[in-house]
Legacy VTK file of the C-alpha trace (Angstrom):
# vtk DataFile Version 3.0
C-alpha trace
ASCII
DATASET POLYDATA
POINTS 139 float
71.944 -145.138 -168.350
69.339 -146.017 -170.927
65.794 -144.760 -171.352
63.009 -147.276 -170.885
59.826 -146.669 -172.830
56.606 -148.564 -172.192
53.384 -148.093 -174.118
49.976 -147.807 -172.469
46.493 -146.624 -173.374
46.464 -142.849 -173.347
43.181 -141.920 -171.703
43.665 -138.182 -171.059
46.000 -136.186 -173.288
48.898 -134.170 -172.037
52.499 -134.512 -170.988
53.899 -134.477 -167.478
57.008 -135.445 -165.581
57.687 -136.069 -161.923
58.968 -138.507 -159.359
57.189 -141.849 -159.483
54.969 -142.685 -156.538
54.527 -146.430 -156.988
51.662 -147.846 -154.913
51.242 -151.621 -154.943
47.615 -151.624 -153.793
44.474 -149.993 -155.150
44.192 -146.290 -154.328
41.282 -143.952 -153.610
41.525 -140.187 -153.694
38.493 -140.115 -151.389
39.756 -141.354 -148.041
43.378 -142.191 -148.860
44.563 -138.592 -149.336
44.000 -135.394 -147.383
42.338 -133.025 -149.835
43.794 -129.940 -148.167
47.428 -131.040 -148.226
47.731 -133.798 -150.848
49.321 -136.091 -148.236
48.409 -139.781 -148.097
46.549 -140.357 -144.835
45.423 -143.982 -145.225
46.626 -145.870 -142.158
49.107 -148.578 -143.052
49.531 -147.372 -146.633
53.068 -147.945 -147.892
53.389 -144.190 -148.525
51.448 -142.882 -145.531
52.567 -139.302 -144.845
53.898 -138.729 -148.392
52.554 -135.962 -150.634
51.160 -136.868 -154.043
51.600 -133.289 -155.319
53.559 -133.207 -158.558
54.192 -136.958 -158.503
53.488 -139.471 -161.265
51.218 -141.905 -159.456
51.488 -145.502 -160.602
49.059 -147.941 -159.005
47.028 -151.038 -159.887
43.526 -149.579 -159.948
41.248 -147.017 -158.381
39.080 -148.068 -155.469
36.201 -146.294 -153.849
33.400 -144.025 -154.857
32.609 -141.239 -157.253
33.874 -138.666 -154.735
37.456 -139.147 -155.912
36.964 -136.751 -158.823
35.855 -134.035 -156.384
38.965 -134.593 -154.269
41.123 -134.303 -157.402
39.416 -131.004 -158.259
40.051 -129.602 -154.771
43.682 -130.752 -154.926
44.074 -129.071 -158.337
42.690 -125.780 -157.013
45.346 -125.921 -154.285
48.087 -127.040 -156.727
48.457 -130.323 -154.785
47.350 -132.723 -157.543
49.515 -135.464 -159.025
51.373 -134.614 -162.227
49.984 -137.732 -163.911
48.253 -141.023 -163.139
49.133 -144.428 -164.576
46.840 -147.366 -163.798
47.761 -150.982 -164.386
44.104 -151.952 -164.989
41.390 -150.222 -167.027
40.506 -146.746 -165.762
37.111 -146.366 -164.120
34.882 -143.493 -165.278
35.252 -141.523 -162.039
39.034 -141.207 -162.210
38.759 -140.367 -165.917
36.254 -137.603 -165.119
38.508 -136.172 -162.409
41.554 -136.250 -164.668
39.643 -134.514 -167.461
38.394 -131.762 -165.156
41.880 -131.202 -163.719
43.919 -131.635 -166.899
45.908 -134.531 -165.434
47.399 -136.889 -168.026
46.010 -140.390 -167.445
47.251 -143.649 -168.905
46.126 -147.211 -168.264
46.933 -150.827 -169.046
50.648 -150.521 -169.814
52.385 -153.270 -171.780
54.574 -154.106 -168.755
54.084 -154.371 -165.002
55.240 -150.906 -163.991
54.757 -151.749 -160.306
57.778 -154.029 -160.660
59.676 -152.112 -163.350
59.672 -148.505 -162.101
61.584 -147.776 -158.889
59.728 -145.462 -156.529
61.195 -141.950 -156.729
62.506 -142.338 -160.281
61.772 -139.404 -162.583
59.087 -140.522 -165.023
57.726 -138.732 -168.078
54.293 -139.620 -169.411
52.519 -138.641 -172.589
48.776 -139.230 -172.568
48.547 -138.423 -176.259
51.055 -141.030 -177.481
50.612 -143.422 -174.547
54.325 -143.424 -173.716
55.798 -143.798 -170.249
59.534 -143.081 -170.073
62.176 -143.273 -167.350
65.914 -143.780 -167.036
67.006 -147.252 -166.122
70.459 -147.849 -164.693
72.527 -150.113 -166.932
LINES 1 140
139 0 1 2 3 4 5 6 7 8 9 10 11 12 13 14 15 16 17 18 19 20 21 22 23 24 25 26 27 28 29 30 31 32 33 34 35 36 37 38 39 40 41 42 43 44 45 46 47 48 49 50 51 52 53 54 55 56 57 58 59 60 61 62 63 64 65 66 67 68 69 70 71 72 73 74 75 76 77 78 79 80 81 82 83 84 85 86 87 88 89 90 91 92 93 94 95 96 97 98 99 100 101 102 103 104 105 106 107 108 109 110 111 112 113 114 115 116 117 118 119 120 121 122 123 124 125 126 127 128 129 130 131 132 133 134 135 136 137 138
């Protein structure tokens, strides 16, 4: 197996590793996730019923309101927050604020389409300081 490394814009510094939770549609922390459990509750979501705790969330963009940063803070107090967030599009200020307050590494605009490249459940390591996203790819 060989490591794959993709560069992205490092928005919030820090390193984290976890299983990838690849969501193909926009995601909102306010309304899509239960803030007491960290479980995705959005009806019809591809990962409905799955916990985001400790996962590296990879999704196209954030949707919704400014309340998402509050949900992230509650999740962090309960140790149910994602390990890291990687957005395919530019990060909106609200998700950046939440990631700063919770110390969650945040990257955006990777050089490749990670929604297609990273298999869900693969262990991914991110570095918000260098902007690197790394995972093992089967050869």
